[in-house]
C-alpha positions as CSV (number, residue, x, y, z in Angstrom):
1,M,59.6,5.8,58.5
2,A,60.5,2.4,58.8
3,R,62.8,0.4,56.7
4,V,61.1,-2.6,54.9
5,S,63.5,-5.6,54.5
6,S,65.0,-6.7,51.5
7,K,63.1,-10.1,52.4
8,I,59.8,-8.4,52.4
9,R,60.7,-6.2,49.4
10,K,61.6,-9.4,47.5
11,A,58.6,-11.6,48.5
12,V,56.2,-8.4,47.3
13,R,57.7,-7.8,43.9
14,R,57.3,-11.4,42.9
15,S,54.0,-11.8,44.3
16,R,53.3,-8.8,41.8
17,C,54.8,-10.2,38.8
18,V,52.8,-13.3,39.8
19,R,49.6,-11.7,39.9
20,R,50.6,-9.7,36.7
21,R,51.0,-12.6,34.7
22,V,47.8,-14.6,36.4
23,K,45.3,-11.7,35.9
24,S,45.8,-11.0,32.5
25,G,43.6,-14.6,31.4
26,G,40.4,-13.8,32.8
27,R,39.9,-17.2,34.4
28,L,39.5,-17.9,37.7
29,R,42.5,-18.0,39.7
30,L,43.9,-20.6,42.5
31,S,45.4,-18.5,45.6
32,V,48.0,-20.4,47.7
33,F,48.7,-18.9,51.0
34,R,51.1,-20.9,53.5
35,S,52.0,-20.1,57.0
36,A,54.4,-22.3,59.4
37,R,51.0,-24.0,61.0
38,Y,48.6,-24.4,57.8
39,I,48.1,-23.9,54.6
40,Y,45.0,-22.4,52.3
41,A,43.8,-21.9,48.9
42,Q,41.3,-20.4,47.6
43,L,39.6,-20.0,43.9
44,I,38.9,-16.6,43.4
45,D,36.8,-15.2,40.5
46,D,38.5,-11.3,39.9
47,E,35.8,-9.8,37.9
48,R,33.5,-10.3,40.4
49,H,35.5,-10.1,43.3
50,R,34.3,-13.1,45.0
51,T,35.6,-15.9,46.6
52,L,34.0,-19.1,45.2
53,A,35.4,-22.4,47.1
54,A,38.0,-22.7,50.1
55,A,39.6,-25.2,51.6
56,D,42.4,-25.0,54.5
57,S,44.3,-27.4,56.6
58,V,43.4,-25.8,59.8
59,L,39.7,-27.6,59.8
60,A,41.6,-31.1,59.0
61,V,43.6,-31.0,61.9
62,R,40.8,-29.4,64.1
63,S,39.0,-33.2,62.9
64,G,41.4,-35.4,63.9
65,T,42.0,-36.3,60.0
66,L,45.7,-34.6,59.9
67,V,48.4,-34.7,62.8
68,Q,50.2,-31.6,61.3
69,G,48.9,-28.7,59.4
70,G,52.0,-26.8,57.6
71,N,53.8,-30.3,56.0
72,I,53.5,-32.0,52.5
73,E,50.8,-34.2,53.4
74,A,48.3,-31.1,54.5
75,A,49.1,-29.3,51.3
76,R,48.0,-32.8,49.3
77,W,45.2,-32.8,51.6
78,V,44.0,-29.3,50.7
79,G,44.5,-29.5,46.7
80,Q,42.5,-32.7,47.0
81,A,39.8,-30.7,48.8
82,I,40.1,-27.4,47.1
83,A,39.5,-29.2,43.4
84,D,36.6,-31.2,44.9
85,R,34.7,-28.3,46.2
86,A,35.4,-26.7,42.6
87,R,34.0,-29.8,40.7
88,S,31.1,-29.5,42.9
89,A,30.7,-25.6,41.5
90,G,31.4,-26.6,38.3
91,I,34.6,-25.5,37.7
92,E,37.6,-27.3,35.4
93,T,39.8,-24.6,34.5
94,V,41.8,-22.3,37.0
95,V,44.8,-20.1,36.9
96,F,47.4,-21.3,39.5
97,D,48.6,-18.0,41.7
98,R,51.4,-19.3,43.6
99,G,51.7,-15.7,45.5
100,P,55.3,-15.0,46.7
101,Y,56.1,-18.6,47.2
102,K,58.3,-20.6,44.9
103,Y,57.1,-23.4,43.2
104,H,58.7,-25.9,45.5
105,G,57.9,-28.0,49.0
106,R,54.1,-27.6,50.1
107,V,53.2,-25.3,46.9
108,K,54.1,-27.7,44.7
109,A,52.5,-30.9,46.2
110,L,49.2,-28.7,46.7
111,A,49.2,-27.4,42.7
112,E,50.0,-31.6,41.7
113,S,47.6,-32.9,44.3
114,A,44.7,-30.6,42.5
115,R,45.9,-31.7,39.2
116,Q,45.2,-35.2,39.8
117,A,41.9,-34.8,41.5
118,G,41.0,-33.3,38.2
119,L,41.2,-29.1,38.3
120,K,43.1,-28.1,34.8
121,F,45.9,-25.3,35.0
């Protein structure tokens, strides 16, 4: 059996702890995934197992709106986009699921941008 690195074990543990706290609320979940090149956000309804809205920096880079998709500017753009799509779907309040990531840098920029655009969490 292959050994799992301590870094991966810690990330999985953080993710499970955050998810446990978030899922107990019964509200929609704003889930964030970040890679080195892009950042993604989804609004998920856990009761119906559906994704209601999504935004990512991939389309912004391909359309020429952003130069890079993995920086703080891209995270702010994704936060604004997900908040706009949530409002158009009639969603006002969500629970923020940061996953295994610390609330810092790109994750924090996305959350603050979504708050400024009208999402409540």
